[in-house]
C-alpha positions in Angstrom: 154.1 67.8 -63.3 152.7 67.3 -66.8 153.4 64.2 -68.9 156.0 66.2 -70.7 157.9 66.9 -67.4 156.9 70.5 -67.1 156.1 71.9 -63.6 152.5 73.2 -63.1 151.9 75.6 -60.2 148.3 75.1 -59.0 148.4 76.8 -55.6 150.8 78.2 -53.1 150.8 77.5 -49.4 152.0 79.7 -46.5 152.4 78.4 -42.9 152.4 80.2 -39.6 152.3 78.7 -36.1 148.6 79.1 -36.0 147.3 79.3 -39.6 147.5 77.8 -43.0 147.1 80.2 -46.0 146.4 79.0 -49.5 146.7 81.1 -52.6 144.6 79.2 -55.1 145.5 79.5 -58.8 147.9 82.2 -57.8 149.4 82.6 -61.2 146.1 84.0 -62.7 143.8 85.0 -59.8 143.8 86.4 -56.3 141.9 83.8 -54.2 143.3 83.3 -50.7 142.0 81.1 -47.9 143.1 81.4 -44.3 142.4 78.6 -41.8 143.3 78.4 -38.1 145.2 75.2 -37.3 146.2 75.6 -33.7 145.2 72.2 -32.2 142.5 72.0 -34.8 143.7 69.4 -37.2 141.6 66.2 -36.9 143.3 64.2 -39.7 146.4 64.1 -41.8 147.0 61.8 -44.8 150.4 61.4 -46.4 150.8 59.8 -49.8 154.2 59.3 -51.3 155.5 58.1 -54.7 159.2 57.4 -55.4 160.1 59.1 -52.2 161.8 57.7 -49.1 161.3 60.8 -46.8 165.1 61.2 -46.8 166.1 62.9 -50.0 163.8 63.7 -52.9 164.6 62.9 -56.5 163.2 64.5 -59.7 160.5 61.8 -60.0 159.5 62.0 -56.3 155.9 63.0 -55.4 154.4 63.9 -52.0 150.8 64.6 -51.2 149.6 65.8 -47.8 145.9 66.1 -47.0 144.6 67.6 -43.8 141.2 68.1 -42.3 140.8 71.2 -40.2 138.1 70.7 -37.7 134.8 71.5 -39.4 136.4 74.3 -41.4 138.2 73.0 -44.4 140.2 70.3 -46.1 143.6 70.9 -47.6 145.4 69.2 -50.5 149.1 70.0 -50.7 151.3 68.6 -53.5 155.0 68.6 -54.1 157.2 67.2 -56.8 160.9 66.7 -57.1 163.1 68.4 -54.6 160.0 70.3 -53.2 159.0 67.0 -51.5 161.7 67.6 -48.9 160.2 71.1 -48.3 156.7 69.8 -47.9 158.0 67.0 -45.6 159.7 69.6 -43.4 156.6 71.9 -43.3 154.4 69.0 -42.4 156.7 68.0 -39.5 157.1 71.6 -38.3 153.6 73.0 -38.6 151.0 70.2 -39.0 151.9 67.3 -36.8 152.2 69.4 -33.7 148.7 70.7 -34.3 147.0 67.4 -34.7 144.3 67.3 -32.1 
């Protein structure tokens, strides 16, 4: 979110049971990373702001950072109601692959 309250789309994430896919700056370029995660996550960091993990509000922010064993590091961000979506994706696809 900008200081004026406008939403800025930096990247787009896709999840499968075995992979994370990131479309970087997807609004203007085609730059896609694919990383295997099946039991390959070595670290997950969750940072929250104005969010109780129950129901997001407009001012809520959620950041999830993961380290995929010797391949890559991810930085996922969500704001407003999308915090609930990122929470659910983290629980479904990431925590179970933490090795």
